[in-house]
C-alpha positions as CSV (number, residue, x, y, z in Angstrom):
1,X,9.0,-16.2,-25.5
2,X,10.4,-13.8,-28.5
3,X,9.9,-13.7,-31.9
4,X,11.8,-12.7,-34.8
5,X,10.4,-10.4,-37.5
6,X,10.3,-13.1,-39.8
7,X,7.8,-14.9,-37.0
8,X,5.9,-11.7,-36.5
9,X,5.4,-11.2,-40.6
10,X,4.3,-14.8,-40.3
11,X,2.0,-14.4,-37.9
12,X,0.5,-11.0,-39.6
13,X,-0.4,-13.0,-42.6
14,X,-2.0,-15.9,-41.2
15,X,-4.3,-13.4,-38.9
16,X,-5.0,-11.3,-41.9
17,X,-7.7,-12.9,-43.6
18,X,-9.6,-13.5,-40.3
19,X,-9.0,-10.0,-39.6
20,X,-10.6,-9.0,-43.1
21,X,-13.7,-11.5,-42.4
22,X,-14.0,-9.8,-39.2
23,X,-13.8,-6.0,-40.5
24,X,-16.6,-7.6,-43.3
25,X,-18.9,-8.8,-40.6
26,X,-18.6,-5.8,-38.2
27,X,-19.5,-3.5,-41.3
28,X,-22.1,-5.8,-42.9
29,X,-23.7,-5.6,-39.3
30,X,-23.5,-1.8,-38.8
31,X,-25.2,-1.3,-42.4
32,X,-28.1,-3.7,-41.5
33,X,-28.5,-2.4,-37.9
34,X,-28.6,1.3,-39.0
35,X,-31.0,0.3,-41.9
36,X,-33.4,-1.3,-39.4
37,X,-33.4,2.0,-37.3
38,X,-33.8,3.8,-39.8
39,X,-36.5,2.1,-40.8
40,X,-38.6,2.0,-37.5
41,X,-37.3,5.7,-37.0
42,X,-35.6,5.2,-34.0
43,X,-31.8,6.3,-32.4
44,X,-29.9,4.8,-29.7
45,X,-27.4,7.5,-27.6
46,X,-24.4,6.3,-29.5
47,X,-26.0,7.2,-33.0
48,X,-26.7,10.7,-31.2
49,X,-23.4,11.5,-30.6
50,X,-21.9,10.2,-33.9
51,X,-24.7,12.2,-35.9
52,X,-23.9,15.4,-33.4
53,X,-20.2,14.8,-34.6
54,X,-21.0,14.5,-38.4
55,X,-22.9,18.0,-38.7
56,X,-20.1,19.4,-36.4
57,X,-17.5,18.5,-38.0
58,X,-18.2,19.4,-41.3
59,X,-15.7,22.1,-42.4
60,X,-18.8,25.0,-43.1
61,X,-20.9,24.1,-40.4
62,X,-23.2,26.4,-40.0
63,X,-24.6,24.8,-36.6
64,X,-20.6,24.6,-35.4
65,X,-20.2,28.3,-35.6
66,X,-23.6,29.0,-34.0
67,X,-23.0,26.8,-30.8
68,X,-19.0,28.7,-31.0
69,X,-20.5,32.0,-30.6
70,X,-23.4,31.1,-28.1
71,X,-21.4,29.3,-25.5
72,X,-19.1,32.0,-23.6
73,X,-17.8,28.8,-21.5
74,X,-18.1,24.7,-21.9
75,X,-17.9,22.8,-18.2
76,X,-17.4,19.7,-18.3
77,X,-17.7,17.3,-15.4
78,X,-16.8,13.8,-14.5
79,X,-14.0,14.4,-16.9
80,X,-12.4,11.2,-16.9
81,X,-15.0,9.2,-18.0
82,X,-15.3,11.6,-21.3
83,X,-15.1,9.1,-24.7
84,X,-13.4,10.2,-28.0
85,X,-16.4,11.6,-29.7
86,X,-17.5,13.3,-27.0
87,X,-14.0,15.1,-26.6
88,X,-14.0,15.7,-30.6
89,X,-17.8,17.7,-30.2
90,X,-16.4,19.6,-27.3
91,X,-13.5,20.4,-28.9
92,X,-15.4,21.3,-31.9
93,X,-18.1,24.1,-30.5
94,X,-14.7,25.4,-28.0
95,X,-13.0,28.8,-29.1
96,X,-10.0,27.3,-27.5
97,X,-9.7,28.8,-24.6
98,X,-13.1,28.6,-23.1
99,X,-13.7,25.1,-21.4
100,X,-13.3,24.5,-17.7
101,X,-12.8,20.6,-17.0
102,X,-13.0,18.6,-13.8
103,X,-12.1,15.2,-13.1
104,X,-11.0,12.5,-11.1
105,X,-9.1,10.0,-12.4
106,X,-9.4,7.6,-9.3
107,X,-12.9,7.4,-10.2
108,X,-12.6,6.8,-13.4
109,X,-14.9,3.4,-13.8
110,X,-16.3,3.5,-17.0
111,X,-13.5,1.6,-19.5
112,X,-16.2,-0.9,-20.6
113,X,-18.4,2.0,-22.1
114,X,-15.4,3.7,-24.0
115,X,-14.4,5.9,-21.4
116,X,-10.8,7.3,-22.2
117,X,-8.9,8.2,-19.2
118,X,-5.7,9.1,-21.1
119,X,-7.5,12.7,-22.2
120,X,-8.0,13.9,-18.6
121,X,-4.3,12.6,-18.0
122,X,-3.0,14.2,-21.3
123,X,-4.2,17.5,-19.6
124,X,-4.0,16.7,-16.2
125,X,0.3,16.2,-16.9
126,X,0.6,19.0,-19.5
127,X,-1.0,21.8,-17.8
128,X,0.4,24.3,-15.4
129,X,0.1,25.3,-12.0
130,X,-0.8,29.0,-11.3
131,X,2.9,29.4,-10.2
132,X,4.3,27.9,-13.1
133,X,1.7,29.2,-15.3
134,X,2.8,31.4,-18.7
135,X,1.0,33.4,-21.3
136,X,0.7,30.4,-23.5
137,X,0.1,27.5,-21.1
138,X,-3.4,25.9,-20.0
139,X,-3.8,26.3,-16.0
140,X,-4.6,23.4,-13.8
141,X,-6.1,23.8,-10.5
142,X,-5.6,21.1,-7.8
143,X,-8.5,20.5,-5.6
144,X,-7.2,18.6,-3.1
145,X,-9.1,19.6,0.0
146,X,-11.5,17.4,1.5
147,X,-14.9,18.8,3.1
148,X,-16.6,15.7,3.4
149,X,-14.9,13.5,5.8
150,X,-12.6,13.9,9.2
151,X,-9.0,13.5,9.2
152,X,-9.2,10.0,10.6
153,X,-10.9,9.0,7.4
154,X,-8.6,11.0,5.0
155,X,-5.5,9.6,6.5
156,X,-6.8,5.5,6.4
157,X,-7.4,6.3,2.7
158,X,-4.3,7.9,1.5
159,X,-2.2,5.0,3.0
160,X,-4.5,2.7,1.1
161,X,-4.4,4.4,-2.0
162,X,-0.6,4.8,-1.7
163,X,0.2,1.3,-1.4
164,X,-1.9,0.3,-4.4
165,X,-2.3,3.0,-7.0
166,X,0.6,3.1,-9.7
167,X,0.7,4.5,-13.1
168,X,0.2,0.6,-13.8
169,X,-2.6,0.4,-11.7
170,X,-5.0,3.5,-11.4
171,X,-2.9,5.4,-14.3
172,X,-1.4,7.6,-11.4
173,X,1.1,7.6,-9.2
174,X,-0.4,8.0,-5.8
175,X,2.2,10.2,-3.5
176,X,2.0,12.7,-1.0
177,X,1.6,15.2,-4.1
178,X,-1.7,13.5,-4.7
179,X,-3.3,13.0,-0.9
180,X,-6.6,14.2,0.0
181,X,-6.4,17.0,2.7
182,X,-8.3,18.0,5.4
183,X,-11.0,21.0,4.3
184,X,-13.8,21.1,6.9
185,X,-13.7,21.4,10.8
186,X,-15.4,19.2,13.1
187,X,-15.2,19.1,17.2
188,X,-13.0,16.7,19.1
189,X,-14.9,13.5,19.6
190,X,-13.9,10.8,21.8
191,X,-12.4,7.4,20.0
192,X,-12.6,9.0,16.6
193,X,-10.6,5.7,14.8
194,X,-11.1,4.3,11.5
195,X,-11.3,0.2,11.6
196,X,-10.3,-2.2,8.9
197,X,-11.8,-5.6,9.8
198,X,-10.8,-8.5,7.8
199,X,-12.6,-11.7,8.0
200,X,-10.2,-15.1,7.3
201,X,-11.9,-17.7,5.6
202,X,-9.0,-19.6,4.6
203,X,-9.6,-22.1,7.4
204,X,-12.9,-22.4,7.3
205,X,-14.7,-25.9,6.1
206,X,-15.4,-26.1,2.7
207,X,-18.3,-23.5,1.8
208,X,-21.8,-23.9,0.4
209,X,-21.9,-22.7,-3.0
210,X,-25.5,-21.6,-4.7
211,X,-26.0,-20.5,-8.4
212,X,-27.6,-17.1,-8.4
213,X,-31.8,-17.6,-9.1
214,X,-31.1,-15.1,-12.2
215,X,-27.8,-16.7,-13.4
216,X,-27.3,-20.1,-13.9
217,X,-23.6,-19.3,-15.2
218,X,-21.0,-21.4,-13.2
219,X,-19.2,-18.7,-13.1
220,X,-21.3,-16.4,-10.9
221,X,-21.8,-19.1,-8.3
222,X,-21.9,-17.4,-4.6
223,X,-20.1,-18.5,-1.6
224,X,-23.2,-18.3,0.6
225,X,-21.5,-19.3,3.5
226,X,-19.0,-16.3,3.0
227,X,-21.5,-13.4,2.5
228,X,-23.5,-14.9,5.4
229,X,-20.8,-14.4,7.4
230,X,-19.7,-11.2,6.6
231,X,-23.5,-10.2,7.3
232,X,-23.2,-11.3,10.9
233,X,-20.1,-9.3,11.9
234,X,-21.6,-6.5,10.3
235,X,-25.0,-7.2,12.6
236,X,-22.9,-7.2,15.4
237,X,-20.8,-4.2,15.1
238,X,-24.3,-2.5,14.3
239,X,-25.8,-3.9,17.9
240,X,-22.8,-2.9,19.5
241,X,-22.6,0.9,18.5
242,X,-26.2,1.1,19.7
243,X,-26.0,-0.6,22.8
244,X,-22.8,1.0,23.4
245,X,-24.4,4.9,22.9
246,X,-21.6,5.5,20.4
247,X,-21.9,9.2,19.4
248,X,-22.4,11.3,16.4
249,X,-22.0,14.6,15.6
250,X,-24.7,16.5,14.3
251,X,-25.2,19.2,11.3
252,X,-24.5,21.8,13.7
253,X,-21.6,20.3,15.3
254,X,-23.4,19.2,18.3
255,X,-23.2,15.4,19.8
256,X,-25.8,12.6,20.3
257,X,-26.2,9.0,20.1
258,X,-26.0,6.9,17.5
259,X,-29.3,5.7,15.9
260,X,-30.1,3.4,13.0
261,X,-30.5,5.7,10.6
262,X,-26.9,6.8,11.1
263,X,-25.8,3.8,9.8
264,X,-25.3,2.4,6.1
265,X,-24.1,-0.5,4.6
266,X,-22.6,-0.7,1.3
267,X,-22.5,-3.5,-0.9
268,X,-21.1,-3.9,-4.4
269,X,-24.3,-5.4,-5.6
270,X,-27.3,-4.9,-3.3
271,X,-29.9,-6.6,-5.2
272,X,-27.2,-9.6,-5.8
273,X,-26.4,-10.4,-2.4
274,X,-29.2,-9.1,-0.4
275,X,-31.2,-11.4,-1.3
276,X,-28.9,-14.1,-0.2
277,X,-28.7,-13.1,3.5
């Protein structure tokens, strides 16, 4: 549907009163909430951030100058999950050339808490690699070597990410320039292959539904039968590995037969799903 300028202006006029009331309500709530916290002499994490920013952002802030001189370097981990308040705080006490940030936008999972991965992306796209660096440029060091996984794991990860990650989904075009590369050395082993097992549930009879004990919202109902099928498949897979004496690598690069403690099962929500199995 296309809107003309006149129609768009009419919509804006109609929404103005509603948004003005929302604005008034939010400000009124903030004031009353702040008063209650002040009366009880308490503060939350967001208060600490904003109070710190308020102190440091004053033009003649002695605290800002003190910390700017105190810290020779500012090191920021998980930078892709920084928010604007944290960015302003750290920028305020930075000398301008002493901040080192480490991040991976593919691991950004806290947008719902106000994280701004575009802070990371902006620097990723504007900072220069060493070979293209000029005196006034900021340096970008790309850490593409992976020291945790074998080549077969990295290969399948790169194939999957290459097919599903883009600017519109994941905030970055995942291509050969972004691939994870093997960094560790492992001794050669047998049957080192990565498996992806897909259980087709479309042809099953109607699934049995059960509402989560702690949440009676209809949207939170779970297909217990599906969960049980997945659990049985994984259990059989583990049983096969144990019974066939699958060989795993020790820290000293020698091999031994697999034991149960070598196996881990990852769940999106362990507390929620494990109680249903």
